C-alpha positions, 0 to 999 in steps of 0.5 A: 093335224090330218095324217097321209100315207102313200104306199109306193112311189108314185107320180109326184103330181099326186103327193105334191098335191097333199103336201101343199095342205096347210098343217098335213103330214105326208109320208111315203113308201118310197121305192118302186117295189111292194111294201112289206106287209109288216112295215105297212101296218106299222106306216098306217097307224094313226092315219086319217087317209091312205093312197094305196095301189092293188098290191096292198089288201085292204083288210080287217088287219089293215084297218085295225092297224091303222086306228078308228080315225082312218077316214080314207083309202084312195086306190091308184087304180080303177080295180078295187079287188084289194079292198075288202069293201063290206069291212071298209064300210063297217068301220065307215071307211070311204073307199075310192078309185080312179075310173074314166082317166084310164080308160083310152090309154087301157084301150090303147094298150089292149089295141096294141096287144091284139096288133102285135099278138096277131102280126107276130111283132115280138117274134119278128123283132126277135128274128132280127136281133138273132141275126136271122133275117136274111131276105124277104120271106113270103112264107115267114111270120104269117099272122092274122088279119085284123081289119074285117075280123070279128071282135068279142068282148066280155064286158062292154063297160068303159074300157070295153067300149073304148076298144070297140070303138077302136075295132070299129075304126078297123072296120071289125065286126064288134060283139059282146056279152055283158050282164047289162045289155048296152042297147044305147051302144047297139044302136049307135055304133051297130055293136051286136049283143050276144045273150052267153059268153060261149056264144061270143067265145065260138064266133069271135076271132079277137076275144078281149076281156073287160070284167072286174074280178069277182068270185063269179069271174075268177078263172073265167076263162078255164080250159072248157072255155078255151076250147070254144075259141077258134083255133085262129083266135087270139085272147087279150087280157087287160083286166084282171090276171085271175080271170084267166086259168093259167094252166088251162091257157098254157096247155090251150097255146101249147097244143094250138087250141088257140092261136095267141094270147096277150097278156097285161095281167097275169097270175100270179103277178108279176110271173116269175122267171121260168113260168111255163107261158114265159116259154111260150113263143105265142104268148106275149107278156107285158107288165101291167103297163095298160095305164102307163102313160104320162098323162094317165098316170098323172091323172091317176095320181091327181084323182087319188089325192083329190078324193083323199083331200075331199074326204078330209075336208069334209066332202064327197069324193070325186069316185067313191066305191063305197057310196053307202058310206058317203051318204051316211057321213053326210058328205056332198 
């Protein structure tokens, strides 16, 4: 009898699909909070599959606790920096993620952060709620234009390309830096490649980060690179919090080195009450909601469940992250 553990309360479409599998035992940490590590290690014992979130580190300790029958860990996220992939692969455990289904929803949120920070929407709303709105003010809440501005993308993968399409709709000039040049998109849409991150930072009015978290990208946006941006520029991060050095960002925003920042992800996450970034009027922080639409979260939940069902049924998962293990097992 296959045994599956779901590490958090998630949209029910996925867990329900798992429970409909004949003879399967599906257990779940049914709370809207991170499962304590000790509870997690106990809960995964004897499991054939785990449906995890980014908050659960899938490392040697957890894999050992689960036992040798563990076949697949399905992340409810496009990212998988919580996976220790070499250790998973060494043990023959397949890891999966949920790409594609959240691309456009995440791009929507990135663009919403651009608009909200550029036009000072949070500050303007607070002004109204505080009872300070008494007349039309010619000099009140003067923001930055989005139309005809230069959008600089760090990473032109699925989500970066979706943000680029939205920028083009606002007549923005789209420039980008990526380790993999996308000449197809340049020819099709007129995006302009820059051969260095630093060049993009110097030209862009909006810098939107779309890079995975790796040793190379941790604190990619540090004090030196933030200083390369225009004083009127806005930084948007919907990728991973540690891509930005939070202390350096605080100093840059406070000093006016850059104009504003919009963050869906932070370091640490969540930010504690009283964190310096939360004291700044020009820093908009939202609680990791880039994929938070009903349709998208349902699709993520279903895809994660489908990956588990496929592997435990002897088929290849739809979206593996260590494809070599799938091939080693001969799954198709």
